[in-house]
N, C-alpha and C positions, 0 to 999 in steps of 0.2 A: 504494500500500500504506500502511495506517495502522499506526503503532506506538504503543502505550500504555506509558509508562515510569513507574517509581516507584523511590524509594529511601527507606529509613528508617534512622536511626542506631542503632548499638549503644550500650550504656550502661556506666558505672562506678557501682556501688553504693557510695556513700561512707559511708553510715551507716544503721543500722536494718535491715539485711538479715535476712530471715527473719520479720519481724513482719507482713509482708503475706500470709503463708500462713495459710489456714484450718486448724484452728479458732481459732488464737490471735487473728487479727484480728477474728473474730466475737465472741469472748468478752471481749477486753480492748481492742480497737482497735489498729491497727498504725500505724507511722510510718516512712517511708523518706526519705532524701535521696539522690538520684542525679543524674547529669549525663550527657548524651549526648556522644559523641566522634565524630571524623571517620573512623570505620570503619562500613560500611554493609551492609545487605541490599538487593539490587536485584531488580526484576522487570520483565520486558518481555512484553507480550501483543500478538500479531499475530493478528487475526481470520482465520478460514478459512471456506470455504464447501463443504468436501468431507465434512462429517460426521465429522471426526476431532478428537481432543484429543491434543495432543503436549506432554509435559513434558520440558524440557531442564534438567538440573541441571548447569550449566556448571562449577561448582567441583568437582564430583565426576565429571565426564566421563560422565554417565549420561543416557540418553534413553528415554522410555517413550511408547508409543502406545496409544490406546484409541478405540473407537467412541464417538461422542458420545451419551450417555444422560443422563437427568435425575439419576441417582445412580450414582457410580462405586463399585466394591466396596472397602470398607476391610478389607484382607486382609494387612496387614503390609508392603506395598510402597508407598512414598511416601505413607503414610496422611495426613500433615499436609497435603500439597497437595490430595489428593483430598477430604479433609474440608472444606477451604476451598471448593472448587468445589461440593460437595454442599450446603453451607449457603447459598452465594450463589444457587444455583438454587432451593432450597427457600424461602428468605425473600424473594427479589427477582425473579429472572428468570422463574421459573415454567415454564421450558422448557429443553431441552438446548441447550448452547452449543458451538460449534466454534471452536477457537483453538489457537494454539501459545504456550506460556509458557516463558520462559527465566528462571532464577534464579541468583543468585550472592551469596555472603556473604563479607565480608572476614575473618571469623574462623571457625574450624572449630566444628562442633557439640560441645557439652560443654566449651567453653573458659571459660564463666563470664561472658560479656559479654551474655547474653540473646539469642544468635543465632537460636534457633528461634522465639521469640516475635516478634522483630523481623522475621523473614522472613514470618511470618503477617500482620503489619501491612502490610508492603510489598506482598504479594500481594493482600490485601484492598483496599489503596489503588489498585492497578492495575485491579482489577475495578470499583471505585467510579468511577474516572475513565472507564473504557470504557462502563459502563452508566448513567452519570450518577446514581449512587445518592446520596440525600440523607443522607450520614453525616458528622457532625462528629468531632472528636478523641475525645470521650468515647464516641461510638457505635462508632467503629472499634476502640478499645481494648477495650471491653467485649465486642464481637463476637469479637475475636481470643481474649480470655480464655475465652469460652464455648466456642469451637471446641476449644481445647486441653484445658481442664479438664473440660468437660461432655461434649462429643461424643466425644472421644478418651480421656477419663479420665486425662489426663497429670497427674502430681503436679507442683505448683509454686505460685508466688505470682502476684501481680497487677502488680508494678511494671514488668516488662519491656515489657508491651504499652502501658502509659500513657507510659513514657519514649519509646518509639519514635514514638508518635502526636504527643506534645506537643513533645518536644525541649527542650534547655536544662537549666538547673539547676532542679530542682523538689523541694519538700517535699511529700510525698504522705501523705495520711491514708486509712486503710482501716478500714471498719466492717462490721457485720453487714448481711445482705441486699444484699451487693455494692455498698454505698455507698462511693464513692471521691471524694475532694476533692483536686484538684491545685492547689498554691500555687506559681506560678512565682516564682523569686527574681530580683531585679534586681541582677545582679552587674556592677560597673563593669569597663570594658575592661582597666584595669591589673591588676585582680585576676584577671580571666579569663585574661590572658596569663601572669601569674605562676604560676597553678595549672597551666596547660599545661606550663610550663617545669619546674616543681618535681616533678611526678609522673612517675615512671618506670613504664611498663607492661611487664611481663616475662612472656613466654610460656614455660612450662616444657616445651613439647613433649609434654605429657600431656593426656589428657581424662578425663572421669569421667561416670558415670551419676548425675546429680543426684537422680533420682527416689528412689533408695534412701535417701539422706541426708534428703530432705524427708519421706519417709514415716515415718522414725524420729522426726523432729522433730514431726510431727503426732501420732504415737503418744504421745510424751512429754507433749504438752499434754492429750490425751484421758485419759491415765492419771494426770494431775496430778503429774507429776514436778517437784517444787519447784525443783530445781537448774536444770533446763532452762527452766522458766517464768520464774524470777527473772532468768536470763540474757537472756531476750527482753525483759523489762521494762527492763533496763539498756540494751539495744540501742535501744529506743525513746527512752530518755533521750539516748542518744548522737546520735540524729538531730536532736534539739532543740539539743544543744550544737554540732553541726556547722552547723546553720542560723544560729545566733547568731554563730559564729566567722566565717562567710562574710559575713554582712550587716554585722557590725561591723569587718570587715577585720582580725581577729586571726589572721593566717595562721600565726603561731608556735605556735598551739594545735592546728593541724590534725593534725600528726603524732601528738601525744599522744592526740587524740580517736580517730584511726584505730587506734592501738595498744590503747586501752581497748576499742574495739569488737571487735578481733581476739581479745582475751583472753576476752571474754564469748561471742563467736560459737562458739568451740570447745566451750563447755559446752552448746550446744543439742542436739547429737547426735554419735554416734560417726562417725568417718571424715571429719570436716570438715578436720582436719589430719593430717599424716603425719610420720614422722621426716624425710623429705626436705624437706618444707615448713618444718619447724622449723629445720633447718640453713640452708636458704635465707633464711628470715626473719632469723635471728640474724646471718648474714653481711651482709645489707643494713643492719641496724642498726649493726653494728660498723664498716661502711664510711662511715657518716655519715647514713643515713636516720633520721628521728625517729619514724617509724611506718609502718604499712602493713597490708595484709590480702589474703587471697585474694579474688578477684572471683567473685561468684556463690555457689552453695551450698557449695562447697568440694570437697576431695578431688582436685583437679587443675585444669588450665587456666591462667589468668592470675593473677598476683599483682602488686600495685602498691605502690610505696613513695613516701612524701613526703620529698623531698630539698631542703631550703632552701639558700639561698646557692649555692655552687659544688660542693656535695657530690654532685650527680647523677653527675658524671664518675667519681668514685671508686667509687660504688655500681655503676655500669654495668660498670666494670672488674672489680670483685669478683664480680659475678654470672656473668661469662663462664665461670667454672670449673664451673658447674652444667649446662652443655650446652644451655641454652635460648637465647632471643633477645629483644632489646629491640625493642618495636614503637613507632614514632613515631606521635604522634597530636596533635590539638588538640581542645579542647572546642568544641562547636558549639551555637548557639542554635536551629537549625532541627530540627523533627521531620519527620514524613512529608511528602514532596514527590511530586507526580504531574504528568505532562504528556503531551501527545499530539503526535506528529510525523506529518505527512501527506506 
């Protein structure tokens, strides 16, 4: 029996979040600085010869079975996985495939770590490994983006797919006509380790539908809402400041840059922050963090804080009263990885 395996890392958006979303990126150009972490989306494909397609969502304890056809119905049931299969058959295989695929993600959907897009990259990577598809990092990321944003019309940006494919710390530039430039940052090991130690990742045990927030953000750009657009301009500047701080090893500035970004991010659209998140954020700062932000579009999910020195312990203790949990992680340099076991 042959098993095709893949894993792709989730990401933390450190700066510039939201400027990768069209139409802002088309009109003004977007800039993001993100970094992948040691939480992953996994996919395993086992080829079959019985004319069946089996989807196992291991983290959700769900299993779906279909007859192998060239196009599966996109009908509201595991549409993301079916859309990936449909595109692989349409663009590459040109025939129905029979297989069993199992998936698992280390963070729940709606948590703000890019889990859905990362899963798409992991599944595409498994298909590319199985079918020997000639797809590089840019190809895989753009295909993942196309499946989500075009085939399924899911609202969102571009950073998650590229972070999952490339891995590491990246300064990303986004322009019109889907032009994307990935600039990997060479972060020294001591800085890498210090950042992993100083950043607390806290799960609020809540999730959110990012699509509604992103749609309002897009609407604000289309309607030329000056407050929202100016906030996005400032977030793009924040990405440059973060890049400079990391490369010049000015770690004392990171908390301030995160805090600056958080204040502007809340101006992009309604619902990004809530009373609960404001109380949580204020508690983290009062306990010794120098800055932080919600991960992803906002409204729920993970929040992270920058805690220099030994302040992380006091911050962790203070956050316990909010009913969530701290998630251990390390930053990682690796993007999508695929392999075959026979």
